[in-house]
Every structure is written in C-alpha cells, then in structure tokens.
C-alpha positions as CSV (number, residue, x, y, z in Angstrom):
1,X,-53.3,7.5,-12.8
2,X,-53.8,8.9,-16.4
3,X,-52.8,7.1,-19.5
4,X,-50.3,9.8,-20.3
5,X,-48.6,9.4,-16.9
6,X,-48.5,5.6,-17.3
7,X,-47.0,6.0,-20.8
8,X,-44.3,8.4,-19.4
9,X,-43.4,5.9,-16.6
10,X,-43.2,3.0,-19.2
11,X,-41.1,5.1,-21.5
12,X,-38.6,5.9,-18.7
13,X,-38.5,2.3,-17.7
14,X,-37.9,1.2,-21.3
15,X,-35.1,3.8,-21.6
16,X,-33.4,2.6,-18.4
17,X,-33.7,-1.0,-19.6
18,X,-32.1,-0.2,-22.9
19,X,-29.3,1.7,-21.3
20,X,-28.5,-1.3,-19.1
21,X,-27.4,-3.3,-22.2
22,X,-23.7,-2.3,-21.6
23,X,-21.5,0.5,-20.3
24,X,-18.8,2.5,-22.1
25,X,-16.4,5.4,-21.6
26,X,-15.8,8.2,-24.1
27,X,-12.1,9.3,-24.3
28,X,-11.0,12.2,-26.5
29,X,-14.7,12.7,-26.7
30,X,-14.8,15.9,-28.8
31,X,-18.5,16.9,-29.0
32,X,-19.9,13.4,-28.4
33,X,-20.3,11.8,-31.9
34,X,-19.1,8.5,-30.6
35,X,-21.3,8.8,-27.5
36,X,-24.4,9.2,-29.7
37,X,-23.4,6.1,-31.7
38,X,-23.0,3.9,-28.7
39,X,-26.1,5.2,-26.9
40,X,-28.1,4.3,-30.0
41,X,-27.0,0.7,-29.3
42,X,-28.3,0.9,-25.8
43,X,-25.1,1.9,-24.1
44,X,-24.7,3.9,-20.9
45,X,-21.7,6.3,-20.8
46,X,-20.1,6.2,-17.4
47,X,-17.2,8.5,-18.0
48,X,-15.9,11.0,-20.6
49,X,-12.8,13.0,-21.1
50,X,-12.1,16.0,-23.4
51,X,-9.5,18.7,-22.9
52,X,-10.8,21.5,-25.3
53,X,-13.0,23.9,-23.3
54,X,-15.2,24.8,-26.3
55,X,-15.9,21.1,-27.1
56,X,-16.6,20.6,-23.4
57,X,-19.2,23.3,-23.7
58,X,-20.9,21.6,-26.7
59,X,-20.7,18.2,-24.9
60,X,-22.3,19.6,-21.8
61,X,-25.1,21.4,-23.8
62,X,-26.1,18.0,-25.4
63,X,-25.5,15.5,-22.6
64,X,-25.7,17.5,-19.4
65,X,-22.3,16.2,-18.3
66,X,-18.9,18.0,-18.1
67,X,-16.2,15.8,-19.4
68,X,-13.0,15.4,-17.5
69,X,-10.1,17.5,-18.8
70,X,-6.6,16.4,-19.7
71,X,-6.6,12.6,-19.8
72,X,-2.8,12.5,-19.1
73,X,-3.5,13.9,-15.6
74,X,-6.3,11.4,-14.9
75,X,-5.6,8.5,-12.6
76,X,-6.8,5.4,-14.5
77,X,-7.7,3.7,-11.3
78,X,-10.4,6.3,-10.7
79,X,-12.1,5.7,-14.1
80,X,-15.3,3.6,-13.6
81,X,-15.5,0.0,-14.7
82,X,-16.9,-0.4,-18.2
83,X,-17.6,-2.9,-20.9
84,X,-16.4,-0.9,-23.9
85,X,-13.7,1.8,-24.3
86,X,-14.2,4.3,-27.1
87,X,-11.5,6.7,-28.2
88,X,-10.8,8.9,-31.2
89,X,-7.2,9.6,-30.1
90,X,-5.0,12.1,-31.9
91,X,-2.2,10.7,-34.1
92,X,1.3,11.4,-32.8
93,X,4.7,10.1,-33.8
94,X,6.4,7.7,-31.4
95,X,10.0,8.2,-30.3
96,X,11.8,5.1,-31.3
97,X,15.3,6.1,-30.2
98,X,15.0,4.5,-26.7
99,X,13.3,1.5,-28.1
100,X,16.0,0.9,-30.7
101,X,18.7,1.2,-28.1
102,X,17.0,-1.4,-25.9
103,X,16.6,-3.7,-28.8
104,X,20.3,-3.4,-29.8
105,X,21.1,-4.5,-26.2
106,X,18.8,-7.5,-26.5
107,X,16.3,-6.1,-24.0
108,X,12.6,-6.5,-24.4
109,X,10.4,-3.4,-24.8
110,X,6.8,-3.1,-23.6
111,X,4.1,-0.8,-24.6
112,X,5.1,1.6,-21.8
113,X,8.5,2.0,-23.5
114,X,7.0,2.2,-27.0
115,X,4.1,4.6,-26.3
116,X,5.2,6.8,-23.4
117,X,4.7,10.5,-24.0
118,X,1.9,10.0,-26.5
119,X,-1.8,10.2,-26.0
120,X,-2.2,6.6,-27.2
121,X,-0.2,5.6,-24.1
122,X,-3.1,6.9,-22.0
123,X,-5.5,4.6,-24.0
124,X,-3.2,1.7,-23.2
125,X,-2.9,2.4,-19.5
126,X,-6.7,2.6,-19.2
127,X,-7.1,-0.7,-21.1
128,X,-4.5,-2.3,-18.8
129,X,-6.1,-1.1,-15.6
130,X,-9.8,-1.7,-16.5
131,X,-9.7,-4.5,-19.1
132,X,-13.0,-3.7,-20.8
133,X,-14.5,-6.5,-22.9
134,X,-13.9,-4.5,-26.1
135,X,-12.7,-1.2,-27.5
136,X,-13.1,1.0,-30.6
137,X,-10.4,3.4,-31.6
138,X,-10.8,5.8,-34.5
139,X,-8.3,7.8,-36.4
140,X,-7.5,9.4,-39.8
141,X,-6.8,7.0,-42.7
142,X,-3.2,8.2,-42.8
143,X,-2.5,6.5,-39.4
144,X,-1.6,3.4,-41.5
145,X,1.3,5.3,-43.3
146,X,2.2,7.8,-40.5
147,X,5.9,7.9,-39.8
148,X,6.5,5.3,-42.6
149,X,4.1,2.8,-41.0
150,X,6.0,2.7,-37.6
151,X,3.2,4.5,-35.7
152,X,0.6,1.9,-36.7
153,X,3.0,-1.0,-36.1
154,X,3.6,0.2,-32.6
155,X,-0.1,0.6,-32.0
156,X,-0.8,-2.9,-33.1
157,X,2.1,-4.3,-31.1
158,X,1.0,-2.5,-27.9
159,X,-2.6,-3.7,-28.2
160,X,-1.4,-7.3,-28.9
161,X,0.8,-7.1,-25.8
162,X,-2.2,-6.0,-23.7
163,X,-3.8,-9.3,-24.9
164,X,-6.5,-7.9,-27.2
165,X,-7.5,-9.5,-30.4
166,X,-7.6,-6.6,-32.9
167,X,-9.4,-6.0,-36.2
168,X,-9.0,-2.9,-38.3
169,X,-10.4,-1.5,-41.5
170,X,-10.6,1.9,-43.4
171,X,-14.2,2.9,-43.9
172,X,-15.7,5.7,-45.9
173,X,-18.5,7.9,-44.4
174,X,-20.1,8.4,-47.8
175,X,-22.0,5.1,-47.1
176,X,-24.2,7.1,-44.8
177,X,-23.6,10.8,-45.5
178,X,-22.9,12.9,-48.7
179,X,-19.2,13.3,-47.8
180,X,-16.0,11.4,-48.7
181,X,-14.5,10.8,-45.3
182,X,-12.1,7.8,-44.8
183,X,-11.2,6.8,-41.3
184,X,-9.4,3.8,-39.8
185,X,-11.3,1.9,-37.1
186,X,-9.5,-0.4,-34.8
187,X,-11.7,-2.9,-32.8
188,X,-10.3,-5.1,-30.1
189,X,-11.7,-7.9,-27.8
190,X,-10.2,-9.1,-24.5
191,X,-8.3,-12.4,-25.0
192,X,-8.1,-12.9,-21.2
193,X,-11.9,-13.0,-21.1
194,X,-12.6,-14.7,-24.4
195,X,-10.7,-17.5,-26.2
196,X,-9.0,-16.2,-29.4
197,X,-10.6,-19.0,-31.5
198,X,-14.0,-17.8,-30.5
199,X,-13.5,-14.2,-31.5
200,X,-14.7,-13.6,-35.1
201,X,-15.4,-9.9,-35.7
202,X,-16.1,-8.5,-39.2
203,X,-16.8,-5.0,-40.5
204,X,-20.1,-6.0,-42.2
205,X,-21.6,-2.6,-42.9
206,X,-24.9,-2.0,-44.8
207,X,-24.8,1.3,-46.6
208,X,-27.7,3.7,-46.5
209,X,-30.1,3.3,-49.5
210,X,-30.8,5.4,-51.5
211,X,-27.3,7.0,-51.2
212,X,-27.5,10.4,-49.6
213,X,-26.8,13.5,-51.7
214,X,-25.4,16.8,-50.7
215,X,-28.6,18.7,-51.6
216,X,-30.4,16.6,-48.9
217,X,-28.5,18.3,-46.1
218,X,-28.7,21.9,-47.2
219,X,-30.8,24.5,-45.4
220,X,-33.6,26.3,-47.4
221,X,-32.7,29.7,-46.1
222,X,-29.1,30.7,-45.4
223,X,-27.9,34.0,-43.9
224,X,-25.9,36.3,-46.2
225,X,-22.8,36.1,-43.9
226,X,-22.0,32.6,-45.3
227,X,-21.6,34.0,-48.8
228,X,-17.9,34.6,-49.7
229,X,-16.8,38.2,-49.9
230,X,-15.5,39.4,-53.3
231,X,-12.0,39.6,-51.8
232,X,-12.0,36.1,-50.5
233,X,-13.6,34.6,-53.6
234,X,-11.0,36.4,-55.9
235,X,-8.2,35.1,-53.7
236,X,-9.4,31.5,-53.9
237,X,-9.7,31.7,-57.7
238,X,-6.3,33.2,-58.1
239,X,-4.8,30.6,-55.7
240,X,-6.4,27.8,-57.6
241,X,-5.2,29.2,-61.0
242,X,-1.6,29.6,-59.7
243,X,-1.5,25.9,-58.5
244,X,-3.2,24.6,-61.7
245,X,-0.5,26.4,-63.8
246,X,2.1,24.7,-61.7
247,X,0.6,21.3,-62.2
248,X,-0.8,20.9,-58.7
249,X,-4.3,19.9,-57.7
250,X,-4.7,22.4,-54.9
251,X,-7.7,24.7,-55.0
252,X,-11.3,25.3,-53.8
253,X,-13.9,22.6,-54.2
254,X,-17.3,23.4,-55.7
255,X,-19.4,20.7,-54.2
256,X,-21.9,18.9,-56.6
257,X,-25.4,19.1,-55.2
258,X,-26.3,15.7,-56.7
259,X,-23.1,14.1,-55.4
260,X,-20.9,14.1,-52.3
261,X,-18.5,16.6,-50.9
262,X,-14.8,16.5,-50.1
263,X,-13.8,15.7,-46.5
264,X,-14.8,18.4,-44.0
265,X,-11.7,19.4,-42.0
266,X,-11.1,21.3,-38.8
267,X,-9.7,24.2,-40.9
268,X,-13.0,24.8,-42.7
269,X,-13.5,27.9,-40.6
270,X,-10.7,29.7,-42.4
271,X,-12.2,30.0,-45.8
272,X,-14.5,27.0,-46.5
273,X,-12.6,26.3,-49.6
274,X,-12.8,22.5,-49.6
275,X,-16.6,22.6,-49.7
276,X,-18.3,25.5,-51.5
277,X,-21.9,25.7,-52.5
278,X,-22.7,27.5,-55.8
279,X,-25.3,30.3,-55.8
280,X,-27.1,31.8,-58.7
281,X,-26.1,35.4,-59.4
282,X,-23.6,35.7,-56.6
283,X,-20.5,34.3,-55.0
284,X,-20.5,30.8,-53.7
285,X,-21.0,30.2,-50.0
286,X,-19.6,27.9,-47.3
287,X,-21.8,25.4,-45.4
288,X,-23.5,26.6,-42.3
289,X,-22.6,25.0,-39.0
290,X,-26.0,23.1,-39.1
291,X,-25.2,21.8,-42.5
292,X,-21.8,20.7,-41.3
293,X,-23.5,18.9,-38.4
294,X,-25.8,17.1,-41.0
295,X,-22.8,16.3,-43.2
296,X,-21.4,14.3,-40.2
297,X,-24.8,12.7,-39.5
298,X,-25.7,14.6,-36.3
299,X,-29.4,14.9,-35.7
300,X,-31.0,18.3,-36.0
301,X,-31.8,18.2,-32.3
302,X,-28.0,18.5,-31.6
303,X,-27.3,21.8,-30.0
304,X,-24.6,24.2,-31.2
305,X,-23.9,26.6,-28.4
306,X,-20.5,27.9,-29.7
307,X,-19.4,30.4,-32.3
308,X,-19.4,29.5,-36.0
309,X,-15.6,29.3,-35.9
310,X,-15.6,26.8,-33.0
311,X,-18.5,24.8,-34.5
312,X,-16.6,24.4,-37.8
313,X,-13.6,23.1,-35.9
314,X,-15.7,20.8,-33.8
315,X,-17.6,19.2,-36.7
316,X,-14.5,19.0,-38.8
317,X,-12.8,17.0,-36.0
318,X,-15.8,14.8,-35.4
319,X,-17.0,11.4,-36.7
320,X,-19.7,10.3,-39.1
321,X,-22.3,9.4,-36.5
322,X,-24.4,6.8,-38.5
323,X,-21.3,4.9,-39.6
324,X,-20.0,4.8,-36.0
325,X,-23.5,3.6,-34.9
326,X,-23.3,0.7,-37.3
327,X,-19.9,-0.3,-36.0
328,X,-21.0,0.2,-32.4
329,X,-23.8,-2.3,-32.9
330,X,-21.5,-4.8,-34.5
331,X,-19.1,-4.6,-31.5
332,X,-22.0,-4.9,-29.0
333,X,-23.4,-7.9,-30.8
334,X,-20.0,-9.6,-30.8
335,X,-19.5,-9.1,-27.1
336,X,-22.9,-10.5,-26.4
337,X,-22.2,-13.5,-28.6
338,X,-18.9,-14.0,-26.9
339,X,-20.5,-13.7,-23.4
340,X,-22.9,-16.4,-24.3
341,X,-20.2,-18.7,-25.6
342,X,-18.1,-18.1,-22.5
343,X,-21.0,-18.7,-20.2
344,X,-21.9,-21.9,-22.1
345,X,-18.3,-23.2,-21.8
346,X,-18.3,-22.3,-18.1
347,X,-21.5,-24.2,-17.6
348,X,-20.2,-27.3,-19.5
349,X,-17.0,-27.2,-17.4
350,X,-19.0,-27.2,-14.2
351,X,-21.2,-30.1,-15.5
352,X,-18.1,-32.2,-16.3
353,X,-16.3,-31.2,-13.1
354,X,-13.6,-29.3,-15.0
C-alpha cells in the first residue's frame, strides 16, 4: 500500500474520531453557520431542519444533506438522540391573554401554555422529548426588550421549567469579523443530568488579534453590476438628506475600509444602503455575496449556489461563524467537564455503597 493511500486512510480515521466527540442537531438551520461552528469542535450533526427552500439548497450544496422542512410538522419523537441542541429560532411575540386568565384564576401555567403557537415552543418540545446535555439558542439583541421584556421572560421561565440551568449574554461579532453585529446567546445545561452546583459556564471569549478590518474581506476584482446606478445613488443621497434635515439618523452607510461595517441585514439585497464601499471616480458599490460571506466569517470554500438576492438574504440572516465556533467549544468543554464530575460522583457512590 502506498504512503498516499495510508495517509488517506489515517486522515479519514482521524476525522471519524474527531466527529465522535459529540452529536448535535441544527434547528432553524439557515445555511449552516451553526453547523460549521459545532463541526469545528468535533461534533457530528445527526439532524437538521430549515423551511426555506433556497436556504435548503445552499445547505445541501455545502453539507450534502437536505434539511427537514417545517419544524412545526416534525414529530419530536422521530428526531435522533443528541448531546447538544442548536437553534437560531425566530423571535415571535407570545400571546399572554390565556396565561393571564389562568393566573387570575390561581391556576399554574406551563411552557406549553406560555409558548404554544410560537416557534420557540418547538424548541421546547424537542428539549422535553430528547433532553440533550446542553443547548445553544441564538437570536437578535432586541430579544431582551421584545414585547417590553415579556418575550425573554417567558423564554427563561420555559427553559427553567424544563429543568435547564441557563446562561445568556449579548456578544458582538466584531471580535472576529469587521462587522458590528450584536446577538444574544442563551446556553443551557440539563439539571436532571448534572447537579446545579456543578454547572459553572462562562462566556470567556478571546477576540481575534489583530482586529479584522473591512478591507481584509474585500475582493480585488468586482463586477460592475455591484456599482449603484445613478438613479439609486441619487435616491439614497436624497433620502439621507431628507432625514438629516428632520433630525433623524437614517441614511446610507459608507463603510470605513480601516474599520468595521454596520450590521449586515436580510434586506441588504434591496439597495445595499447599510454597507456601501466607496469607489474612486464612480458611484459606490454594495458588497458582493462572497464579501458578505466573509463578513460573517464563512470560509471561501463555502458554496453559494443561489442568486445574489437569495444570497444576500441568507448571509444577512446568518451568524458570525468564528464567534459561534468559540462559544461551541466552550459548551463542549463544559459538558465534558460535567460528564467527568458526574462519572466521578457515580464511582464514589458505588465505592461507598450509596
């Protein structure tokens, strides 16, 4: 057998060994930013769900798997067992009318009552059915203040009722990419598996150094189609001037090449106004889809099989991959530590006949 063949066999064996570190599921998967993050920590994805057909297309192109569709129609009992649940669930208001009525009658309300009819409910029912060791939930920063704070309060109450010890923090993607992007991350560990006093998770993140700059992610050659037309550029200038005169801060954003950009949004495909790149002697341009991918920390090997419009939506809805990778590793390390502590306590209990 040749040295090359032996190396290939060893490489495959090494990959399989790394993948066996833990298993996870990818809910509201989008185009797989969270999956990349957890695979980098040695995880094996055993299930994914994403309803948008264009995102499914991108997901399949990069992972060779077609995610399940609408999670609300998925029987939680059919989802494979897993160690970690990962979900970037959409933010929805909860209906509190029924809950308020029950409380006025002195009746207890459970997470089923509080969260029914929302996509967060589907996260809860999977957690209840499968009881993974841990989970990571990701959402926009405004989740904390959504519906005057009631949404976040209900989320925390539901997760506590499911017997998970939770930790949360707002983190900014600019620690790893040249983009100001704040997101709330909620991490939880199973109290039925681990003793609460032993769970001690912290968001200890080491930012990338040197700090990435916008010019680092720009392509050298960009097609003319990404340059704003005279009509669109004039519209954006007039719009900005009108709001400036009214004392508002709305308007386009000319991104500093030696700094960071505004937050990339799913509406970027409309006019690119939040992140424009200045060009010498002509109108500014929007970022290319590849530059948007880089702005979110996706590797250049990541395939973009969809139209520019769909790509802008997908990357605008995605996560900062290297930041999620850091958090993923912290979660995995904590579950491994907790497993060791639990095993040790179990061994001591057997030794003392407990």
